[in-house]
Residue, then its C-alpha position, 0 to 999 in steps of 0.5 A: x500500500x502506498x503511504x498516500x492512500x489514507x486509512x479509510x481508503x485502505x479499509x474500503x479496499x480490504x472490504x471490497x476484497x472480501x466482498x468480491x471474494x464472497x460474490x465470486x463464490x456465491x449467488x447474490x442479487x444486485x439489490x442485496x449487494x449494498x447490505x453485504x458491503x455494509x455488513x462486511x464493513x461493520x464486521x471489520x469495525x467490530x472485530x479489531x482486525x483492521x489494525x492487524x491487516x494495516x500493520x502487515x500491509x504498511x511495511x513494503x519489502x525492498x527489492x534488495x538490502x539497502x546496504x547493498x544498493x550503492x555500488x561505485x558504477x551504479x545504484x540499485x532501485x529498492x522499488x524494482x531492483x534495477x540498476x541506474x547511474x541516477x535514480x531521480x528521474x526513474x523514481x518520478x516517472x515510474x513511482x511518482x516519488x521524489x528523492x525525499x519520499x523515497x528515502x522516507x519510504x525505505x527509512x534511508x539516511x537523508x544523505x543516501x545518494x541518488x546518483x552512483x558515486x563514479x557518475x557523481x565524480x565524473x560530473x564533478x570533474x566535468x564541471x570543474x573543467x568547464x570552470x563552473x563554481x569559480x568566480x569570474x575574472x575582473x574585467 
């Protein structure tokens, strides 16, 4: 479950899964469906099962151990296990996550890199070679 999905919406998803499973195995008239949904929702509300279900669903598993995800030539995405020189664009286009949200989701250090170390060094050398970061010469 994504963090942006609220508690109420998550409970509705669980309710709908149970109702869908019931309806797929039992004949029910369309007019009885709203009552079935209300009964399932009320049953979950009374049982206290919701907290256990949410606790299990809330914690996603990374594709790889975060400690083994940073290599000199590439960085491995914890979402899908793919290798990249830079993660920022991949995270936004495929998962709609900013680097800050990604770090928060996987409980990573705020200084966790989004770029492979060798790539960052190469870009740094290129910038220095171009003279970026130096003050302009007096005219």
